[in-house]
N, C-alpha and C positions, 0 to 999 in steps of 0.2 A: 802593242799588237801581239805578243806572245799569249796573253790571255785568250783571246779570240782564235788562235791557231790550236789551242789546248782542247778548244770546243768541236773540233771537226771529229767526226766519229764514221765509222763504216758499221753497218748492222748486217752482219751474215745472215743467211737463211737456217731456219730450223727452229727459231725458238718461236712459240706460239702463245696465245691466250684466248681465254673464253670470254667473251663480250656479251653485254646486259642483252642483246638482241637475239643470243641464243646461237652463236657460232664460234667456231674457233679460227682464230685468224692468225695469217703469219705477222710476226711482230716487226715491225719495220720504224722508221723514225716518227718518235713521238716524246710525250714529255716522260713517259715511263722510260725508254731507252736511252733517249739522250739529252731529257730536259728541254725541250722544244716547248715553245710559248704559243705560237700562232697558226701552225700548220702541224699536220700529222698526214703521214702516209704509211697505208697498212695493205697486206694482200687477204682478200678473203675469196677461199676455196669452198664451193658449193656442190656438194654432191647431187645426184638425181633426185627429187622430190623434196630437197631441202627449201625450207622457207622462214625468213626472219619472223621475229615476233614484231608487231605493227607498233611504230614508232617515230618519232621526229626527236630532232636535234634542236634543242632550244637556242636561239640565237646564232647557230652554226650552219654555216652553207657545207655542202656536200658536191664533191666530183667524182663519180666512178668511172671507170674505164675498162670495158670488158674485154680482157685479155684473150680468153679462150670461151667457144662454147656459146650458147644462147640461154636468155633468162629473161623473164618477165619482171616487171616492177607496177605493184599496184601503188596509188597513190591518191591523197586526196581526203576531205575529212571523213567521209566515209567509203574510202577505197573505191569511187566510183570511175576512176580512170586507171586504164593498163597501156603500158606500152612495152613492146617486144623489143629486145635488145640483143644484139648478135655483136660477134667478135670485132673490135675495131671502133665500136660505138662509144662516145662519151654520153654519161647522164649528168645533167647538173640538177640537184636538188634543193631550191630555196631552204633557207633556214625556216622552220616551225612548220614544215609539211609532212604530214602523215605519212609514211610509205612503207613499203616491204618488199624486197627482193624476194620471188619464189622461182626456183628452177624446176620448170615444167616440162624440160625438155628431153628428158630420158638419158641424159649425158651429163659429165661435169662441167662445169663450167668456172671460171676464176676472175675476180674483179680485181683492181689494183684501185683504192677508196683514199682520196684525200679530203680532211675536214679544214674548216677554218679555224680549229682549236689546238693546241698543243697533244690533245688526246681525243680520239674517236669516241671514248668513253664519256667525255664532258656532256653535260646538257642533254642526255638521253631522258626522254620522257616515254614511257611504255604506256599502250594503250591496249589493255587485255581485252577490253570492251569490243573491239576490232577484231581480234584473233578468229572469232568464229565467223565472221564476215569474211576475212580472208579465206578460211579454209572453204567456205562454200564455194567462193569464187575461183580459187586456184583448182579446185576438184572439178568445177566445170568446163574450165579451160582447158586443163589437161589432155 
């Protein structure tokens, strides 16, 4: 049992990393910080006007909880869908669905994001061909 109890860790605030999606995250529990294998949890602060690079997570599910503020999430093969999310809302993103959160609110927002993988950077597929579509949609909606 002592081997398992040695694996228990606390991740203190203040550590950050830059993800492939174009954001600086607050490092939480992950493969990188504690050796997690099947789940990770990180904090994503988004300043006003911030938007992710369009991407999907190959074979990985995502659950995001909006802690503070408001944010739009565009999703679908052509980003044809948009949901408005407010603090306290949960968003489930199935594996392999193209998406991008965009903070169109004019105020900061903050997400708590969990993935069904040890790292939120596992399985990311960037879709640069959809970034121009996102720019046009988010400018129209703002």
